[in-house]
C-alpha positions as CSV (number, residue, x, y, z in Angstrom):
1,M,-8.5,8.8,-8.2
2,S,-7.5,8.7,-4.6
3,N,-4.3,8.9,-2.9
4,K,-4.2,5.3,-2.1
5,D,-4.9,4.6,-5.9
6,S,-2.2,6.7,-6.6
7,F,0.1,5.0,-4.7
8,F,-0.7,1.7,-6.2
9,A,-0.2,2.8,-9.6
10,L,2.6,4.6,-9.1
11,L,4.4,1.6,-7.0
12,T,2.5,-0.8,-10.1
13,G,4.7,1.3,-12.9
14,V,8.0,1.5,-10.5
15,I,7.6,-2.5,-10.0
16,I,7.3,-3.1,-14.2
17,G,9.7,-0.8,-15.1
18,A,12.5,-2.3,-12.9
19,A,11.0,-5.8,-14.6
20,V,11.4,-4.3,-18.0
21,G,14.5,-2.5,-17.4
22,I,16.1,-5.4,-15.8
23,L,15.0,-8.1,-18.8
24,F,16.2,-5.9,-21.4
25,A,19.9,-4.4,-20.4
26,P,22.8,-6.1,-22.0
27,K,23.8,-8.8,-19.4
28,S,23.9,-12.7,-19.3
29,G,21.3,-14.5,-17.7
30,K,22.8,-15.2,-14.9
31,E,23.4,-11.7,-14.2
32,T,19.7,-11.2,-14.9
33,R,18.3,-13.6,-12.4
34,E,20.6,-12.2,-9.7
35,D,18.9,-8.6,-10.7
36,L,15.7,-9.9,-10.5
37,K,16.0,-11.8,-7.5
38,K,17.1,-8.9,-5.8
39,L,14.3,-7.0,-7.3
40,G,12.3,-9.1,-5.5
41,L,13.7,-9.4,-2.1
42,D,13.6,-5.7,-2.4
43,L,10.0,-5.7,-3.1
44,K,9.3,-8.0,-0.4
45,E,10.8,-6.2,2.4
46,K,9.3,-2.9,0.9
47,S,6.0,-4.6,1.2
48,K,6.4,-5.8,4.6
49,D,7.2,-2.4,5.6
50,F,4.1,-0.9,3.8
51,I,1.5,-3.4,5.1
52,E,3.1,-2.5,8.9
53,E,2.6,1.1,8.4
54,G,-1.0,0.7,7.5
55,K,-1.6,-1.5,10.6
56,T,-0.2,0.5,12.2
57,F,-2.3,3.7,10.8
58,I,-5.3,1.6,11.0
59,E,-4.8,0.9,14.8
60,E,-4.1,4.6,15.9
61,N,-7.2,5.9,14.0
62,K,-9.7,2.5,14.8
63,T,-10.6,4.9,17.8
64,K,-11.5,8.0,16.1
65,V,-13.3,6.5,13.4
66,A,-15.5,4.7,16.3
67,D,-15.9,8.0,17.8
68,V,-17.1,9.6,14.8
69,I,-19.4,6.9,14.0
70,E,-21.3,6.7,18.0
71,K,-21.3,10.2,17.0
72,K,-23.5,10.2,13.9
73,K,-25.3,7.1,15.1
74,A,-26.2,9.4,18.1
75,E,-27.3,12.5,16.3
76,Y,-29.2,10.2,13.6
77,F,-30.9,8.3,16.4
78,G,-31.4,11.4,19.0
79,S,-33.1,13.4,16.1
80,K,-35.3,10.4,15.0
81,E,-37.1,10.5,19.0
82,K,-37.9,14.2,18.5
């Protein structure tokens, strides 16, 4: 399992655990709805942060990836011509 898969599995577990905890807590319906709304807004904000970090990571590393691809193409095609 990759780090990415592990992270998403952990995030999914946290979300499910929090939702189940809120739903089974001895609170009124109004309090439960408020808690769920707060949880949803929290998750929305965290997902925006996660997406932004992903975009930044991709932007920072796409040049490196392109360089590696060009190097490997040159090695492969360079060896074919010999």
